[in-house]
N, C-alpha and C positions, 0 to 999 in steps of 0.2 A: 524466547517468547517476549511478546509485547502486548500492549493493550489499546493502542491507537490514540493515546493521549500525548500529543506533541509537546516535547519539553522545550524546544527552541526552533527558530527559523534562522538559518545561518547562510552566509555567502560561500559560493564555490571560489576557491583561490586559484586553482590551476587544474588542467586536465592534460595528462601526458599519454601519448599514444605508444602502444607496444607494437613491435614488429609481428607478434603472434596474433594481433587482432584485439587484444585486451587494452585496458586503459588504467591509469592510476589517477585517482581523484583526491584532491587535497581540499579540505574544508577548514574554515575558521571555527574552532571550538569555543562555545560561549563561556564567559568568565564565571557565570553562576552555576555551572555544572562541573562536577569532578571530572578531570581529564581521564579518558579511558586508557587502559593498558593495551599493549600489543596482544592480539588474540581475542579481545573482547568483541561481542556482537553489538551492533548498533543498527537501528532502522533508519535508512536515508530515503525519504520520500516513500516509505513503506517497504523498502527492499532491505532484507537482512544482509549486512556486510560485515566483514571481519577487519578489525583495526590493524593497521601496520604501525610500526614505530614512527612517531612524528617528532616535531621539535617545537617547544613552546606551546602556543595555543593552536598550532597547525596539526591536523590529524589526517592521515592518509588511508585510503582504501584501494585495493586492487579489484578491478571489474573484469570478469571473464567475458569472452565473446557471447556465451549463453545469456549472461545477465544483460548485456547490451542489447541482445536481440529480443528479449522477452519483456523488457521494461522501458521506461522513458529515460533512464539514466544515460543512454547513449546520446541524447540531445543536449546534455548539460554543457555549458560553456562558462568560463570565468565571469563572475558577476551575477550569475543566476543564484537564486535562493532556494534552499531545500529544507524540508522538515527533518528534525532529528528526534529520535527517541532511544535512550539507552535501554538495554534489555532489563527484564523484570528481576527484582530481588525479592526476598521474603518480606521486605518492608515497603514494597511498592503498592500504593492503593490501586485496586482493580476497578477503575472507574469507567473503562471502555468495554472492550470485549477481547477475548484471547485471539492473538494473531501470531503467526509464525514468521512473517516477513518474506514468505514465498508468494510472489505475485502470480495471480491466476490469469490475468489478462490486462489489456490496456483499453480504456474507454475514451470517448470523445465528449467534451463539454458541448452541449447544444444550446444552453440558455443560462443566464445569470440575471435574475429578476429581483430588483429591490421591492420589498414588501412593506416598508415603513418601519419606524422604530428600530432601524439598523438591522432588521432581519432580511435575509436574502433567500430566494428559492434557486437552488442549483439543479439543473437538469443534465443528465449524462446518458449517452447511448452506450450500452455495454455489449460485448460480444455475445451473440445468441447462445453459444454453448454454456454460458454462465447463468442464463436465466433460471433453469430449474433449481439452482443453488441459492437463489435470492428470493426472500419473502418480504412482503409489505409488513412494516413494523419490525423487521429483522435488521441485522447490522451488516454494514459493508464498509471496508476500509478504502478510502480514496486518498491516494498519495500518503498513506500511513495514518490518516485521520479517521477515527471511528465515527461513522454517521449512521443515523436511522433512516431506513427507506420509507418515505411518506407515500409514494404511489409508484405504480408499475404499469406502463402502457406499452405493450410490446417490448422492444429492447430499450425503451427510454424510462429511466428512473428519475424521480425527483426527491430532493432533500431540502429541508428548511435549515439554513445555517444561522445559528444564534450569534448575537453580537460578540460574545467572548471568543468563540471559535474564529470569527473574522479577525479579531485583534491578534490572536496568537499564532495564526497560520497564514498562508498566502492564498487560501481558497478564494478570497475576495478579489484576487488579481487575475483569476481565470477569465478567459475570453472564449467566444465560440470557436471551436476547433482545437482548444488546448487539450492535450492528451494527458491522461492521468492513470497511475497504477491502481489496480483493483485487487483486493484480496477478499474472498468470500468468507462467510462464517465457518470456523473450523469444524464445528459439529455437522453442519450441512454438507461439507465436503466429504466427510467420512460416511455419513448416512447414505449419500448418493452413491458413493463407491460400493458400499455393501449391498445396496439394492441392485445395482447394475451387475455385480458379481453373482448375486442370487438369481437374477433373471437369466443370466448366461448359463448357469448350471441347470436351471429348469428347462431351457430350450435344448441344451446339448446333452442332457442326461438320457440314459436308456430307460425304457419302461420295464418294470419288473414282469416276469412271466405271470400271466393271469390278470394283469392290471389293464 
């Protein structure tokens, strides 16, 4: 589990291709964070990955073909920078919102507009199937960053990015066309699934005699 509060932004050191279609990703782990152990979970740009054994401050992750197909991690190259968040502990402040690191879809940045005083409006077009799961003033994770939805016009969402978030993440480096990983609110996902299952039962159920 994660909260969408990015702990660091770090460079990609290498990307190794596997013959099976997967890849191995090596990142430079920051000095100010305790180095994770093999088997630990870490969110990389909002995607929950399992740590492989590394060396020194280099930490590696194996990416399956499924992960590459459903997220933006398949576009990473050496020198790119990614958001890191270690998994929750009992001592972790819950300042964002609960996240699993299971990406629901990939969105496209449509605008990044300076608002003055170092604030920025970020606009993202999201896949239409995700729209019922997103509410104005609700939360959405964008590349692992917990953001509040300010407005919703069709498939386009807008967010106001505060100066601190711009300083500690790379959201300010987005350009029109940049693709970002999206994870909807955990509660919204399960409520939607329960309602869909209930509607299916109602439509497919038999009527009782006399009803």
